C-alpha positions as CSV (number, residue, x, y, z in Angstrom):
1,M,0.0,0.0,0.0
2,I,1.4,3.4,-1.0
3,D,1.2,6.0,1.7
4,A,-0.4,9.4,1.0
5,P,2.1,12.2,0.6
6,S,2.8,14.3,3.7
7,G,1.8,17.9,3.9
8,A,5.4,19.1,3.4
9,S,5.8,16.9,0.3
10,A,2.5,18.2,-1.1
11,L,3.6,21.8,-0.6
12,L,7.0,21.0,-2.2
13,F,5.2,19.5,-5.2
14,A,2.8,22.5,-5.5
15,G,5.8,24.9,-5.2
16,V,8.0,23.3,-7.9
17,T,5.2,22.7,-10.3
18,S,4.0,26.3,-9.9
19,V,7.5,27.6,-10.7
20,A,7.7,25.4,-13.8
21,L,4.2,25.9,-15.2
22,S,3.0,29.3,-14.0
23,P,3.9,31.2,-17.3
24,A,2.2,28.5,-19.4
25,V,-0.9,28.6,-17.2
26,V,-1.2,32.4,-17.6
27,L,-0.8,32.2,-21.4
28,L,-3.2,29.4,-21.7
29,A,-5.8,31.2,-19.6
30,T,-5.4,34.6,-21.4
31,V,-4.6,33.6,-25.0
32,V,-4.9,30.0,-26.0
33,L,-8.0,28.5,-24.3
34,H,-10.4,31.2,-25.7
35,H,-10.0,29.9,-29.3
36,N,-10.4,26.3,-30.5
37,D,-8.0,26.7,-33.3
38,L,-5.3,27.8,-30.9
39,I,-5.9,24.8,-28.7
40,L,-5.5,22.5,-31.7
41,L,-2.4,24.4,-32.8
42,A,-0.8,24.0,-29.3
43,I,-1.6,20.3,-29.3
44,G,-0.2,19.9,-32.9
45,S,2.9,21.9,-31.9
46,A,3.5,19.5,-29.0
47,F,3.1,16.5,-31.3
48,V,5.6,17.9,-33.9
49,W,8.1,18.6,-31.1
50,L,7.7,15.0,-29.9
51,L,8.6,13.8,-33.4
52,A,11.7,16.0,-33.3
53,I,12.8,14.6,-30.0
54,T,12.4,11.1,-31.4
55,V,14.9,12.1,-34.1
56,C,17.2,13.5,-31.4
57,A,16.9,10.2,-29.4
58,S,18.2,8.3,-32.5
59,F,21.4,10.4,-32.2
60,W,21.6,9.4,-28.6
61,W,21.3,5.7,-29.4
62,A,23.7,6.0,-32.3
63,T,26.4,7.4,-30.0
64,A,26.1,4.6,-27.4
65,S,29.8,3.7,-27.8
66,L,30.9,7.2,-26.6
67,G,31.2,8.4,-23.1
68,D,28.2,10.0,-21.4
69,G,29.7,13.4,-21.4
70,S,30.4,13.3,-25.1
71,R,26.9,12.0,-25.7
72,L,25.4,14.9,-23.8
73,V,27.3,17.4,-25.9
74,I,26.3,15.8,-29.1
75,A,22.7,15.7,-28.0
76,V,22.7,19.4,-27.4
77,L,24.5,20.3,-30.6
78,S,22.1,18.1,-32.7
79,G,19.0,18.8,-30.6
80,A,18.8,22.6,-31.1
81,P,18.7,22.5,-35.0
82,V,16.3,19.7,-35.1
83,Q,13.9,21.3,-32.7
84,E,14.1,24.6,-34.5
85,A,13.4,22.8,-37.8
86,S,10.3,21.4,-36.1
87,R,9.2,24.9,-35.1
88,W,9.5,26.1,-38.7
89,L,7.7,23.0,-39.9
90,T,4.7,23.7,-37.7
91,Y,4.6,27.3,-39.0
92,A,4.7,26.1,-42.6
93,L,2.0,23.5,-42.0
94,Y,-0.2,26.1,-40.3
95,L,0.1,28.5,-43.2
96,R,-0.8,25.7,-45.6
97,L,-3.8,24.9,-43.5
98,L,-4.9,28.6,-43.6
99,R,-4.5,28.7,-47.4
100,G,-6.7,25.6,-47.7
101,L,-9.4,27.2,-45.5
102,H,-9.4,30.4,-47.6
103,S,-9.4,28.4,-50.9
104,G,-6.8,30.7,-52.4
105,P,-4.2,33.3,-51.6
106,L,-4.3,34.5,-48.0
107,P,-5.6,38.0,-47.4
108,P,-3.0,40.3,-45.7
109,A,-5.2,40.5,-42.6
110,A,-4.9,36.7,-42.1
111,V,-1.1,36.8,-41.8
112,S,-0.6,40.2,-40.2
113,L,1.4,40.3,-37.1
114,H,-1.7,41.0,-34.9
115,A,-3.4,37.9,-36.4
116,M,-0.3,35.7,-36.1
117,A,0.8,36.7,-32.6
118,P,-1.7,34.5,-30.7
119,S,-0.7,31.6,-33.0
120,A,2.9,32.1,-32.1
121,V,2.1,32.1,-28.4
122,A,0.1,28.8,-28.9
123,N,3.0,27.2,-30.7
124,G,5.5,28.2,-28.0
125,V,3.2,27.1,-25.1
126,G,2.5,23.8,-26.8
127,I,6.2,23.1,-27.2
128,G,7.1,24.4,-23.8
129,L,4.5,22.4,-22.0
130,M,5.4,19.2,-23.7
131,Q,9.1,19.8,-23.0
132,T,8.3,20.5,-19.4
133,L,6.3,17.3,-19.1
134,V,9.2,15.2,-20.6
135,M,12.0,17.1,-18.8
136,F,10.4,17.6,-15.4
137,G,7.4,15.3,-15.1
138,D,9.2,12.4,-13.4
139,T,11.1,14.7,-11.1
140,A,8.0,16.5,-10.0
141,T,6.2,13.3,-9.1
142,R,9.2,12.2,-7.0
143,S,8.9,15.4,-4.9
144,L,5.8,13.8,-3.4
145,L,8.0,11.3,-1.7
146,P,9.2,12.0,1.9
147,G,12.1,14.4,2.3
148,S,14.0,16.4,-0.3
149,L,17.0,15.5,-2.5
150,Y,20.3,17.3,-2.9
151,T,23.2,16.4,-5.1
152,D,26.9,17.4,-5.2
153,A,26.3,19.1,-8.4
154,C,24.1,21.7,-6.5
155,A,24.4,21.7,-2.8
156,S,22.6,24.9,-2.3
157,L,19.3,24.0,-4.0
158,S,17.3,20.8,-4.1
159,L,17.2,18.7,-7.3
160,F,13.5,19.5,-7.5
161,A,14.1,23.3,-7.4
162,V,16.9,23.2,-9.9
163,N,14.9,21.1,-12.4
164,A,11.8,23.4,-11.9
165,L,13.9,26.5,-12.7
166,C,15.5,24.9,-15.7
167,A,12.0,23.8,-17.0
168,L,10.8,27.4,-16.4
169,G,13.7,28.8,-18.3
170,M,13.3,26.5,-21.3
171,L,9.5,27.2,-21.4
172,L,10.1,30.9,-21.6
173,V,12.8,30.5,-24.2
174,N,10.4,28.4,-26.3
175,V,7.6,31.0,-26.2
176,L,10.1,33.8,-27.1
177,L,11.6,31.8,-29.9
178,S,8.2,31.1,-31.3
179,L,7.3,34.8,-31.3
180,L,10.7,35.7,-32.9
181,G,10.3,33.0,-35.5
182,W,6.6,33.3,-36.4
183,L,6.4,37.1,-36.4
184,V,9.9,38.0,-37.8
185,A,12.2,35.3,-39.0
186,Y,9.8,33.0,-41.0
187,P,7.7,35.7,-42.7
188,R,10.9,37.4,-43.9
189,R,12.4,34.1,-44.9
190,S,15.6,35.3,-43.2
191,R,18.3,32.7,-42.9
192,T,20.3,35.0,-40.6
193,L,17.4,35.2,-38.1
194,G,16.9,31.4,-38.5
195,G,20.5,30.9,-37.5
196,V,19.9,33.3,-34.6
197,L,17.0,31.1,-33.4
198,V,19.3,28.0,-33.5
199,V,22.1,29.8,-31.6
200,L,19.8,31.0,-28.9
201,H,18.2,27.6,-28.5
202,L,21.7,26.1,-28.4
203,L,22.8,28.5,-25.7
204,A,19.8,27.8,-23.5
205,S,20.2,24.0,-23.9
206,A,24.0,24.2,-23.3
207,S,23.4,26.1,-20.1
208,T,21.6,23.2,-18.6
209,L,24.6,20.9,-19.2
210,S,26.3,22.5,-16.2
211,N,23.9,20.7,-14.0
212,S,25.3,17.3,-15.1
213,P,27.9,15.9,-12.6
214,L,29.7,14.5,-15.5
215,L,30.8,18.0,-16.6
216,F,30.5,19.9,-13.3
217,P,31.0,17.6,-10.3
218,A,30.2,20.4,-7.8
219,D,28.0,23.4,-7.8
220,G,27.1,23.2,-11.5
221,C,23.8,25.0,-10.9
222,V,25.8,28.2,-9.9
223,V,26.8,28.3,-13.5
224,A,23.8,26.8,-15.2
225,L,21.0,28.9,-13.8
226,P,22.5,32.4,-14.4
227,C,23.6,31.3,-17.9
228,L,20.1,30.0,-18.7
229,F,18.2,33.0,-17.4
230,G,20.8,35.3,-19.0
231,T,19.9,33.6,-22.3
232,V,16.2,34.1,-21.5
233,A,16.8,37.8,-20.9
234,A,18.8,38.2,-24.1
235,T,16.2,36.3,-26.2
236,G,13.4,38.5,-24.6
237,L,15.2,41.7,-25.4
238,L,16.0,40.7,-29.0
239,T,12.4,39.4,-29.6
240,A,10.9,42.6,-28.1
241,Y,13.0,44.8,-30.3
242,L,12.5,42.9,-33.6
243,V,8.8,42.4,-33.1
244,S,8.3,46.0,-32.2
245,V,10.1,47.1,-35.4
246,S,8.0,44.6,-37.4
247,F,4.8,45.8,-35.8
248,E,5.7,49.4,-36.8
249,S,6.5,48.4,-40.3
250,D,3.2,46.4,-40.5
251,R,1.3,49.4,-39.2
252,L,2.8,51.8,-41.8
253,A,2.2,49.3,-44.6
254,V,-1.6,49.1,-43.9
255,A,-2.1,52.7,-43.0
256,P,-4.3,54.6,-45.6
257,P,-2.4,57.0,-47.8
258,R,-2.5,60.7,-46.8
259,V,-4.4,63.0,-49.2
260,A,-2.9,66.3,-49.7
261,V,-5.3,69.2,-49.5
262,V,-4.5,72.1,-51.7
263,R,-6.1,75.4,-50.9
264,K,-6.7,78.0,-53.6
265,T,-5.5,81.4,-52.9
266,R,-6.8,84.6,-54.5
């Protein structure tokens, strides 16, 4: 018979899951859940991301003869491009679906930044929630067991807190990268910005490697967490700047032309 979790374990579980999932819950409640198409988009984005992770897992199996540290590095280096390719694939499939629904060329209003912004959020939330479930789900359930868990890789924070903060950082990065990709990089078909997406994703993923005792035997979280949230901040600033510039350009493009008024003088 399994004993019920104690009050302290239940509070720990509630705390770490709130840290990891609170941004997703807010975005779901304010943006995604009000529209059926956005709910389907979020689910579809999560499914496409799972397919990408399956491809990444094949790289992990193919490098079984290497050491664990080398396999982790290869997984990060290969995982970021594959996951960003899946983000672009979801965007391309979504546009094709919109064209099918409109039975012809899409009107400018259907692909304007204001129309696509909620779709970008749904894409990022879907990917971020699925990654959180895969990355943090097992650890979160273990927090219901008696006591807490500390490792030499991070003696100052429990394993549950470290994993919750890493899941939070990756969720935020995914939402920001979806905004940057769907609203700026993909519509412009910019290879440069596409490369920026891969680099930012790579930096965020590489930050979490410091938590591995194989690479940092002691206090790896002291390096990992500042690097991860520094990447989140840099991604947020870049996304805010580029999206604001794109919104301004979009507003000027759809603004009605000004008509000059000529007054006759006697």
